[in-house]
C-alpha positions as CSV (number, residue, x, y, z in Angstrom):
1,M,-11.5,-11.3,13.9
2,E,-10.7,-8.9,16.5
3,F,-7.5,-7.3,16.0
4,K,-5.6,-5.1,18.7
5,D,-3.1,-2.8,16.7
6,I,-5.1,-1.8,13.8
7,L,-8.9,-1.8,12.8
8,F,-10.2,-3.9,9.8
9,E,-13.4,-3.7,8.0
10,V,-15.3,-4.6,4.8
11,D,-17.9,-2.8,2.9
12,S,-19.3,-3.2,-0.4
13,G,-16.1,-5.1,-1.6
14,I,-14.0,-2.8,-0.1
15,A,-11.7,-3.3,2.7
16,M,-10.3,-0.8,5.7
17,M,-7.5,-1.2,7.4
18,T,-6.1,1.2,10.1
19,L,-3.1,1.9,11.9
20,N,-4.9,2.2,15.3
21,Q,-1.8,3.1,17.6
22,P,-2.3,7.2,17.9
23,E,-0.7,7.0,20.9
24,T,2.7,5.8,19.3
25,R,1.9,8.0,15.8
26,N,0.9,4.2,14.4
27,V,4.9,2.8,14.5
28,I,4.6,-0.1,12.3
29,T,7.8,-2.4,14.1
30,G,6.1,-4.3,16.9
31,A,5.7,-7.4,16.8
32,E,2.2,-7.4,17.0
33,T,1.2,-5.1,14.8
34,I,3.4,-6.5,12.0
35,A,1.5,-10.1,12.8
36,E,-1.9,-8.2,12.2
37,V,-0.8,-7.0,9.0
38,E,-0.3,-9.9,7.5
39,E,-3.1,-11.4,8.8
40,V,-4.9,-9.0,6.6
41,C,-3.1,-9.2,4.0
42,R,-4.0,-13.1,3.8
43,M,-7.8,-12.9,4.6
44,V,-8.2,-9.8,1.5
45,N,-6.6,-12.1,-0.6
46,R,-8.3,-15.2,0.3
47,D,-11.5,-13.4,-0.1
48,M,-12.9,-12.4,-3.6
49,D,-15.2,-10.8,-2.8
50,I,-12.5,-7.8,-1.8
51,K,-12.5,-5.9,-4.7
52,V,-10.2,-2.8,-3.1
53,M,-8.2,-2.4,0.3
54,I,-7.8,1.1,2.3
55,I,-5.1,1.7,4.0
56,T,-4.7,4.6,6.6
57,G,-3.7,5.7,9.7
58,A,-6.1,7.0,13.3
59,D,-5.0,10.7,13.4
60,P,-2.9,12.6,13.9
61,A,-0.9,10.5,11.8
62,F,-0.1,7.9,9.0
63,S,2.4,6.1,10.2
64,S,5.7,7.5,12.5
65,G,7.2,4.2,11.1
66,G,9.9,2.5,13.4
67,N,9.4,2.8,16.9
68,V,12.6,5.4,17.9
69,K,12.2,5.0,21.6
70,E,13.3,1.0,20.8
71,M,15.8,1.9,18.6
72,A,17.6,4.3,21.3
73,N,17.3,1.6,23.9
74,K,17.7,-1.4,21.7
75,E,14.8,-3.2,22.3
76,G,12.5,-5.5,20.5
77,M,13.6,-5.9,16.9
78,F,16.5,-3.5,17.3
79,Q,18.8,-5.6,20.0
80,G,21.6,-8.0,19.2
81,S,24.8,-8.5,17.3
82,P,24.3,-7.4,13.3
83,A,23.9,-10.6,12.7
84,E,20.9,-10.5,15.4
85,L,19.9,-7.4,13.6
86,M,19.9,-8.3,10.3
87,D,17.6,-11.2,11.0
88,G,15.5,-9.2,13.4
89,Y,14.6,-7.2,10.3
90,R,14.0,-9.7,8.3
91,N,11.7,-11.7,10.6
92,N,9.6,-8.3,11.5
93,V,9.5,-5.1,10.0
94,Q,10.2,-6.4,6.3
95,R,7.3,-8.7,6.4
96,I,5.0,-5.8,5.9
97,P,6.5,-5.2,2.5
98,M,6.4,-8.6,1.6
99,A,2.8,-8.9,2.6
100,V,1.5,-5.3,1.4
101,H,3.0,-5.8,-2.2
102,G,1.6,-9.1,-2.3
103,L,-1.7,-8.4,-1.7
104,E,-3.5,-8.9,-4.9
105,V,-6.5,-6.6,-5.3
106,P,-5.6,-2.7,-6.0
107,T,-4.5,-1.1,-2.8
108,I,-5.2,2.6,-1.9
109,A,-3.3,5.2,0.9
110,A,-5.0,7.6,2.4
111,V,-2.3,9.4,4.3
112,N,-4.4,11.5,7.1
113,G,-0.7,12.9,8.5
114,A,2.7,12.4,8.9
115,A,4.1,9.5,6.7
116,I,7.8,9.2,8.4
117,G,10.4,6.4,7.5
118,A,9.0,3.4,7.3
119,G,5.6,5.2,7.4
120,C,6.3,6.4,3.9
121,D,7.4,3.4,2.7
122,L,4.0,1.9,4.1
123,A,2.2,4.2,1.9
124,L,4.6,3.8,-1.1
125,M,4.2,0.1,-1.0
126,C,0.4,0.5,-1.7
127,D,-0.3,1.1,-5.8
128,M,-1.8,4.7,-4.9
129,R,-2.1,7.2,-2.5
130,V,-4.5,10.2,-1.7
131,A,-2.8,13.1,0.5
132,S,-4.8,14.9,2.9
133,K,-3.4,18.5,2.8
134,K,-2.2,17.5,6.6
135,A,0.1,14.8,5.0
136,K,4.1,14.7,5.3
137,F,6.1,12.5,3.6
138,G,9.7,11.9,4.9
139,E,12.5,9.6,3.9
140,T,14.7,10.0,7.0
141,F,16.4,7.0,8.1
142,L,19.8,9.1,7.3
143,N,18.2,11.4,9.8
144,V,19.2,8.8,12.6
145,G,21.6,7.5,11.2
146,I,20.6,4.3,9.1
147,I,19.6,3.4,5.1
148,P,15.9,2.9,4.1
149,G,15.8,-0.9,5.8
150,D,12.0,-1.8,4.9
151,G,12.1,-1.7,1.1
152,G,11.7,2.2,0.6
153,A,14.5,2.1,-1.7
154,Y,12.9,-0.6,-4.0
155,F,9.6,1.7,-4.0
156,L,10.5,5.6,-4.1
157,P,12.6,5.2,-7.2
158,R,9.8,3.6,-8.6
159,A,6.9,6.3,-7.8
160,V,9.0,9.6,-8.2
161,G,12.2,8.8,-10.6
162,M,15.7,7.8,-9.5
163,A,16.8,11.5,-9.1
164,K,14.1,12.6,-7.0
165,A,14.1,9.5,-5.0
166,C,17.7,10.2,-4.4
167,E,17.0,13.8,-3.1
168,I,14.4,12.5,-1.1
169,T,16.8,9.9,0.8
170,F,20.4,11.7,1.1
171,T,18.6,15.3,2.5
172,G,15.9,13.6,4.8
173,D,13.6,16.4,4.0
174,I,10.2,16.2,5.2
175,I,7.8,17.3,2.4
176,D,4.5,18.1,2.4
177,G,0.7,16.5,0.0
178,Q,1.7,19.1,-2.8
179,S,5.0,18.6,-3.6
180,A,4.5,14.8,-3.2
181,F,1.7,15.8,-5.7
182,E,3.9,17.0,-7.9
183,M,6.6,14.7,-8.3
184,G,4.1,11.9,-8.8
185,M,4.4,10.2,-5.2
186,V,0.5,10.8,-4.5
187,N,-2.6,10.5,-7.0
188,Y,-4.5,13.5,-5.4
189,V,-4.1,16.4,-2.5
190,V,-7.7,16.9,-0.7
191,E,-8.6,18.1,2.1
192,H,-8.3,16.8,5.7
193,E,-12.1,16.5,5.7
194,E,-12.3,15.2,2.8
195,L,-9.7,12.3,2.8
196,L,-11.7,9.3,3.1
197,S,-14.6,10.3,1.3
198,R,-12.4,10.9,-2.0
199,T,-10.5,7.7,-1.3
200,R,-13.6,5.6,-1.0
201,T,-14.8,7.1,-4.1
202,L,-11.7,6.1,-6.0
203,A,-12.0,2.6,-4.6
204,E,-15.5,2.5,-5.6
205,K,-14.8,3.7,-9.1
206,V,-11.8,0.8,-9.0
207,A,-14.5,-1.8,-7.6
208,G,-16.5,-1.7,-9.8
209,K,-14.5,-3.3,-12.3
210,P,-14.6,-7.6,-13.1
211,P,-13.0,-8.8,-9.7
212,A,-10.6,-11.6,-11.9
213,A,-9.4,-9.5,-14.2
214,L,-8.8,-6.6,-12.0
215,R,-6.4,-8.8,-10.4
216,M,-4.6,-9.7,-13.0
217,S,-4.4,-6.7,-14.3
218,K,-2.3,-5.5,-10.9
219,R,-0.2,-8.9,-11.8
220,L,0.6,-7.7,-15.1
221,L,1.1,-4.2,-14.1
222,Y,3.8,-5.1,-11.7
223,M,5.2,-7.8,-14.3
224,G,6.0,-5.3,-16.8
225,Q,7.9,-3.8,-13.9
226,Y,10.9,-6.5,-15.0
227,L,10.1,-8.9,-17.3
228,T,11.3,-8.4,-21.4
229,L,8.7,-7.6,-23.7
230,P,8.2,-11.0,-25.1
231,H,7.6,-12.3,-21.5
232,L,5.1,-10.0,-20.8
233,L,3.2,-10.2,-23.9
234,E,3.3,-14.7,-23.6
235,T,1.8,-13.8,-20.2
236,S,-0.9,-11.2,-20.9
237,A,-1.9,-13.4,-24.0
238,A,-2.6,-16.2,-20.9
239,Y,-4.5,-13.7,-19.0
240,Q,-6.6,-13.2,-22.0
241,A,-7.3,-16.3,-22.8
242,L,-8.9,-16.8,-19.0
243,C,-10.7,-13.6,-19.2
244,H,-12.6,-13.9,-22.5
245,H,-13.6,-17.3,-20.6
246,T,-15.3,-15.4,-17.8
247,E,-18.9,-15.2,-17.6
248,D,-18.3,-11.3,-16.4
249,H,-16.7,-10.2,-19.9
250,M,-20.0,-11.4,-21.2
251,E,-21.8,-9.4,-18.8
252,A,-19.1,-6.4,-19.5
253,L,-20.2,-7.0,-23.3
254,N,-23.9,-7.4,-22.9
255,A,-24.0,-4.1,-20.5
256,M,-22.6,-2.0,-23.0
257,F,-24.7,-3.2,-25.8
258,E,-27.9,-2.6,-23.7
259,K,-26.4,0.8,-22.3
260,R,-27.0,-0.6,-18.8
261,T,-24.9,-1.1,-15.6
262,P,-23.2,-4.3,-15.0
263,K,-23.4,-6.9,-12.2
264,Y,-20.1,-8.9,-12.3
265,S,-20.7,-12.0,-10.5
266,G,-16.4,-12.7,-10.1
267,K,-16.8,-15.6,-12.4
């Protein structure tokens, strides 16, 4: 399928979506961009051959978030009465966190440059983050007189804890990749030229696991953020029973006994 605002490819079970509007520093508030991100997420969830999804941006930025020119001119999703603006957020940019957070496969943000505002939040929507030394992160909404409107108040505290999330949000400071690493926002910081290869290495390691169990493990990790322990254990028992009846479970055991690399079928 051809896309206009993004690039999408799948290779050896690893999908990669690249925001491809470098002239706007990969803003993500355009109607077509939002629709394309949603469609990619639907495609990935339907395809059991896809094990991992990488999200990145065309250099020089990861994503500058919202289109500030449209904000200033009150165009696009930023026009209308307060009630219309509220619906504009619901029906536009807020579809992105629902789609990305709803991906059933593990996700990795390869942050190649500035990730600002909604762009920062997009990186935080992913399960893991690898940052180039050129990466910059900023929850900068207050700097332009607005609040995190696309889920940042949900994702940021879960990544760095409440105190740091408050500091980052209230100051609007832009932080570099090393600072993001030190506060737990990113998993790794690498040379810019190594970003995609290092991200791919991590993706390949994850993609080497049994696909059904991998998707169930992701569900459990996020359920664990809001379920009580008894409810999580009950769900874990059900998922575990399903895993014990998969061919991949037996393949994993046999490969371990035979000292070879397992070959998973997704069954």
